[in-house]
C-alpha positions in Angstrom: 0.0 0.0 0.0 1.3 3.4 -0.9 1.6 6.0 1.9 1.8 9.7 1.8 0.2 12.4 -0.4 1.5 11.4 -3.9 -0.1 12.9 -6.9 0.2 13.0 -10.7 2.8 15.2 -12.3 1.1 18.2 -14.1 1.5 17.9 -17.8 2.5 21.6 -17.9 5.5 21.0 -15.6 6.7 18.2 -17.9 7.0 20.4 -21.0 8.3 23.5 -19.3 11.6 24.3 -21.1 15.0 24.0 -19.4 18.4 23.8 -21.2 19.0 21.7 -24.3 20.5 18.6 -23.0 21.8 15.4 -24.5 20.0 12.4 -22.9 17.2 14.5 -21.4 14.5 12.4 -19.9 11.7 14.9 -20.7 9.7 12.5 -22.8 10.3 9.6 -20.4 9.0 11.4 -17.3 5.4 10.2 -17.5 6.7 6.6 -17.8 9.2 7.1 -14.9 6.6 8.6 -12.6 4.1 5.9 -13.5 6.6 3.2 -12.7 7.4 4.9 -9.4 3.7 5.0 -8.5 3.6 1.2 -8.7 6.1 0.7 -6.0 4.6 0.2 -2.5 5.8 2.1 0.5 8.2 4.4 -1.4 8.6 7.9 0.0 12.3 8.8 -0.2 14.0 8.7 -3.6 17.5 9.7 -4.7 18.4 10.7 -8.3 22.1 9.9 -8.2 23.0 11.5 -11.6 20.5 14.3 -11.7 21.7 16.3 -14.8 19.1 19.0 -15.5 17.0 17.7 -12.5 14.0 17.1 -14.7 13.3 13.7 -13.2 14.0 14.8 -9.6 11.7 17.8 -10.1 8.9 15.6 -11.4 9.3 13.3 -8.5 9.2 16.2 -6.1 6.0 17.4 -7.7 4.5 13.9 -7.3 5.0 14.1 -3.6 8.2 12.2 -3.0 11.0 13.3 -0.7 13.8 13.7 -3.3 17.5 14.1 -3.1 19.1 15.2 -6.4 22.8 14.5 -6.7 25.3 15.4 -9.4 29.1 16.0 -9.3 29.1 18.8 -11.9 28.6 22.3 -10.5 26.1 23.5 -13.1 23.9 20.4 -12.5 24.1 21.0 -8.7 22.8 24.5 -9.2 20.0 23.3 -11.3 19.1 20.8 -8.6 19.2 23.4 -5.9 16.9 25.6 -8.0 14.4 22.9 -9.2 14.5 20.4 -6.3 15.8 21.9 -3.1 14.3 25.4 -3.4 10.6 25.8 -2.5 8.6 28.2 -4.6 6.8 29.6 -1.6 10.0 30.6 0.0 11.9 32.1 -3.0 9.5 33.1 -5.8 9.0 36.7 -4.7 12.7 37.3 -3.9 13.8 35.7 -7.1 11.5 37.8 -9.1 13.0 40.9 -7.7 16.6 39.8 -8.3 15.9 38.7 -11.9 14.3 42.1 -12.6 17.4 43.8 -11.3 19.7 41.6 -13.4 17.6 42.1 -16.6 18.1 45.9 -16.2 21.9 45.7 -16.4 23.7 47.0 -19.5 26.2 44.7 -21.1 29.9 44.8 -20.1 32.5 42.8 -22.0 34.5 40.3 -19.9 35.6 36.7 -19.9 32.5 35.3 -21.7 32.7 37.9 -24.4 36.3 37.2 -25.1 36.3 33.4 -24.8 32.9 32.5 -26.3 32.1 35.4 -28.6 35.4 36.6 -30.1 37.7 33.6 -29.8 34.8 31.3 -30.6 31.2 31.7 -31.8 28.9 30.3 -29.1 27.2 33.6 -28.5 26.9 36.9 -30.3 28.9 39.7 -28.6 25.9 41.7 -27.6 24.7 38.7 -25.6 28.1 37.8 -24.3 28.4 41.2 -22.8 25.1 40.8 -21.0 26.1 37.4 -19.7 29.3 38.9 -18.4 27.6 41.8 -16.6 24.8 39.6 -15.1 27.1 36.9 -13.9 29.5 39.4 -12.3 26.6 41.1 -10.6 25.3 37.8 -9.1 28.8 37.2 -7.7 28.8 40.6 -5.9 25.3 40.4 -4.5 26.2 37.8 -1.9 22.9 36.0 -2.3 21.7 33.1 -0.1 22.8 29.8 -1.7 19.4 28.8 -3.0 18.6 32.3 -4.3 22.0 32.4 -6.0 21.3 29.0 -7.6 18.0 30.3 -8.9 19.6 33.4 -10.4 22.4 31.5 -12.1 19.9 28.9 -13.4 17.9 31.8 -15.0 21.1 33.1 -16.6 22.1 29.6 -17.9 18.7 29.1 -19.4 18.7 32.6 -20.9 22.1 31.9 -22.5 20.9 28.6 -23.8 18.0 30.3 -25.6 20.4 32.5 -27.6 23.3 30.2 -28.2 24.6 29.0 -31.6 25.1 25.3 -31.2 23.3 22.0 -32.0 22.7 21.6 -28.3 26.2 20.5 -27.3 29.2 22.7 -26.5 31.7 20.4 -28.2 31.3 22.8 -31.2 29.4 25.8 -32.5 27.6 26.4 -35.7 29.4 27.6 -38.8 26.7 30.2 -39.4 24.9 32.1 -36.6 21.7 30.4 -35.5 18.7 32.6 -35.9 18.0 32.5 -32.2 21.5 34.0 -31.5 20.3 37.4 -32.8 17.7 37.6 -30.1 18.5 39.7 -27.0 19.3 37.8 -23.8 16.4 38.0 -21.3 16.2 36.2 -18.0 13.0 34.5 -16.9 12.0 33.2 -13.5 12.6 29.5 -13.4 9.6 27.3 -12.7 9.9 27.0 -8.9 8.0 24.0 -7.6 6.5 23.6 -4.1 7.1 20.6 -1.9 4.2 18.3 -1.1 3.9 17.9 2.7 6.4 19.2 5.3 9.6 17.3 4.4 12.0 19.3 2.2 13.8 17.9 -0.8 17.6 18.4 -1.1 20.4 18.7 -3.6 24.0 17.4 -3.2 27.2 17.4 -5.1 28.9 14.1 -4.3 30.7 11.4 -6.3 28.1 8.8 -7.1 30.2 5.9 -6.2 31.0 7.4 -2.8 27.5 8.4 -2.0 25.9 5.1 -3.1 27.0 3.2 0.0 25.5 5.9 2.3 22.0 5.9 0.9 19.2 4.5 2.9 16.3 5.6 0.7 13.3 3.5 -0.6 14.3 3.8 -4.2 17.3 5.1 -6.3 17.0 6.3 -9.8 20.1 6.0 -12.0 20.7 7.8 -15.3 24.5 7.5 -15.6 26.7 8.6 -18.4 26.7 5.8 -21.0 29.6 6.5 -23.4 33.0 8.3 -23.7 31.5 11.8 -24.0 31.5 13.5 -20.6 28.8 15.9 -19.6 31.5 18.3 -18.3 32.9 18.5 -21.9 29.5 18.6 -23.5 28.4 21.6 -21.3 31.6 23.2 -20.2 30.3 26.7 -20.6 27.5 26.1 -18.1 30.2 24.7 -15.7 32.1 28.0 -16.1 29.0 30.1 -15.5 28.3 28.0 -12.4 31.8 28.2 -11.0 32.7 31.7 -12.4 36.4 30.7 -12.1 37.6 32.0 -15.5 39.5 28.8 -16.2 42.3 28.1 -18.6 40.9 27.1 -21.9 42.1 25.0 -24.8 41.3 24.1 -28.4 39.0 25.6 -30.9 36.0 24.7 -28.7 37.5 26.7 -25.9 37.0 24.0 -23.3 37.9 24.2 -19.7 41.3 22.7 -18.9 39.7 20.4 -16.3 37.8 18.6 -19.1 41.1 16.8 -19.6 41.7 16.3 -15.9 38.3 15.4 -14.3 38.0 11.8 -15.7 35.2 9.5 -14.8 35.1 5.7 -15.0 31.6 6.1 -16.4 33.2 7.7 -19.6 35.6 4.8 -20.1 34.7 1.7 -22.0 37.4 -0.2 -20.2 36.4 0.9 -16.7 32.6 1.2 -17.1 31.4 -2.2 -16.3 33.4 -2.5 -13.1 32.4 1.0 -12.0 28.7 0.2 -12.6 28.8 -3.2 -10.9 30.5 -1.5 -7.9 27.8 1.1 -7.8 24.9 -1.4 -7.9 26.5 -3.6 -5.3 26.9 -0.6 -2.9 23.2 0.3 -3.1 21.1 -0.9 -0.2 17.6 0.1 -1.4 14.4 -1.9 -1.9 13.8 -0.6 -5.4 16.0 0.6 -8.2 15.2 2.3 -11.5 17.8 2.7 -14.3 17.7 4.6 -17.5 20.2 3.5 -20.2 20.6 3.9 -23.9 21.3 1.1 -26.4 24.3 3.2 -27.4 25.9 2.6 -24.0 28.9 0.6 -23.1 26.7 -2.1 -21.5 24.2 -4.0 -23.6 20.7 -4.7 -22.5 21.4 -8.4 -21.8 24.5 -7.4 -19.7 22.5 -4.8 -17.8 19.7 -7.2 -17.0 22.2 -9.7 -15.7 23.9 -7.2 -13.4 20.6 -5.8 -12.1 19.2 -9.3 -11.5 21.6 -9.6 -8.6 19.3 -7.1 -6.8 16.0 -8.6 -7.6 13.4 -9.1 -10.3 14.2 -7.0 -13.5 11.4 -5.4 -15.6 12.4 -3.7 -18.8 10.7 -0.8 -20.6 11.7 0.1 -24.1 11.3 3.6 -25.5 12.3 4.5 -29.1 13.6 8.0 -29.8 15.4 10.0 -32.5 19.1 10.8 -31.9 20.0 14.4 -31.2 20.1 17.0 -33.9 23.8 16.7 -34.6 23.3 13.2 -35.8 20.6 14.4 -38.1 23.1 16.8 -39.7 25.7 14.2 -40.3 29.5 13.8 -39.8 31.4 17.1 -40.3 35.0 18.0 -40.7 36.8 20.8 -39.0 35.6 23.3 -41.6 31.9 22.4 -41.0 31.5 20.4 -44.2 29.3 17.3 -44.1 31.6 14.4 -45.0 29.5 11.4 -44.0 26.4 10.0 -42.4 26.0 8.4 -39.1 25.1 4.7 -39.0 21.6 5.2 -37.5 19.2 8.0 -36.6 17.1 6.2 -34.0 17.9 4.6 -30.7 16.1 2.8 -27.8 16.2 4.1 -24.3 15.7 1.3 -21.8 14.1 1.8 -18.4 14.9 -1.0 -16.0 12.9 -1.4 -12.8 14.3 -3.7 -10.1 12.1 -4.9 -7.3 12.2 -7.7 -4.7 9.4 -9.6 -6.5 7.7 -9.4 -9.9 5.3 -6.5 -10.3 2.0 -6.3 -12.2 2.7 -3.9 -15.1 -0.5 -4.3 -17.0 -1.6 -0.8 -16.2 1.5 0.6 -17.9 0.9 -1.6 -21.0 -2.6 -0.2 -21.3 -1.4 3.4 -20.9 1.4 2.8 -23.5 -1.0 1.9 -26.2 -2.6 5.4 -25.8 0.6 7.3 -26.4 2.2 8.2 -29.7 5.5 6.3 -30.4 4.6 4.3 -27.3 7.1 2.7 -25.0 6.3 -0.9 -24.3 7.2 -3.5 -21.7 9.4 -6.3 -23.0 10.7 -9.5 -21.5 14.3 -9.5 -20.3 16.6 -10.3 -23.2 17.9 -13.4 -21.5 14.3 -14.8 -21.6 14.0 -14.0 -25.2 17.2 -15.7 -26.2 18.7 -12.6 -27.7 21.1 -9.9 -26.4 19.4 -6.8 -27.7 22.9 -5.3 -28.1 23.6 -2.7 -30.8 27.0 -2.3 -32.3 27.6 1.5 -32.4 31.4 1.5 -32.8 31.1 3.0 -36.2 28.7 5.7 -35.2 30.2 9.1 -34.9 28.0 12.0 -33.7 28.1 15.1 -35.8 29.6 18.4 -34.8 32.0 17.1 -32.1 35.6 17.5 -31.1 38.2 15.0 -31.9 39.3 12.6 -29.2 40.9 15.2 -26.9 38.6 18.1 -28.0 41.5 20.0 -29.6 39.7 20.5 -33.0 36.1 21.8 -32.7 33.8 21.3 -35.7 32.0 24.4 -36.9 28.9 22.5 -38.1 26.7 23.8 -40.8 23.0 24.4 -39.9 20.6 21.8 -41.0 
């Protein structure tokens, strides 16, 4: 029997825009929250790799006591804004701060030099506004949650006027139409907690934190290939830290993109790291999102998770990100080839002590376009479900070390 005031996630909240993000679970949120609602006696949930905090935010709205964790600074700020901050406490104050920041004139600084003149992520008139606003936030000495809301508003505003395909591994050869628009901050969608218990945000290493968790359920959406989110969104990390780092390459990446290595971005180290993570978790329920482009095949994933209980697998087809639709480009932005495939499957694995009745999800899935569907574990079907993606190279990306950014043509 479920306890506590849980509720459906409002459809409006699911589609509210945040930053463009590779691997975003926006379309999977209804499925994730529906799965979570099937789990009895679940109140406390940790999202161990929270990213944009979309999933953690939706779970907060559904009435769960949520902890959103991510080791990147920009992701931690997003989690503070969307998960830890309560709209009743901060909405009025944040509205006043954002109005003040929007009134600031531009003033060229680090962002203008690095990301407008030495590269082409933003047009200079917007780079100057980003510089002025971020510097003002730093001097206001805001409380931590109000500071997180203000920086989130700036990151989202910058994202709306950038000139990329959605990744900061490169920028477009010609200015994107949106880059001409003036930068304008908006108040982020601040949600309110359900009940008296507050949600929280943390910035811990996932492997270290896993052994400490005593929640009812853990949701995992780990990196799945060699491309780190720090490298993919290095500008947001710089806006979060405001440390004016040493930069390298045409893509103007932070130097620590070379230094902050994760085993979850290494094919050689991935399986051991993931198995260590799963073994360390002491929770009743576990939910894992993973792409069929990942280092671990569906059959391997099901075998690992089966050590924790009964494994249920949900398959969700989706189109690859826009860079893949453009094609493979050289360093001059010329399309020189096509990727091997334009569609993937996202698997949602649900692990429980005993098998669950998922018939309600099957009925719901038939009512949705491009519906996700429950499938038997691959081991029971006699096939692996693995996809060989070694030949697939995403468009508009750096080379191995990011030293040569691709200026991709617009599609």
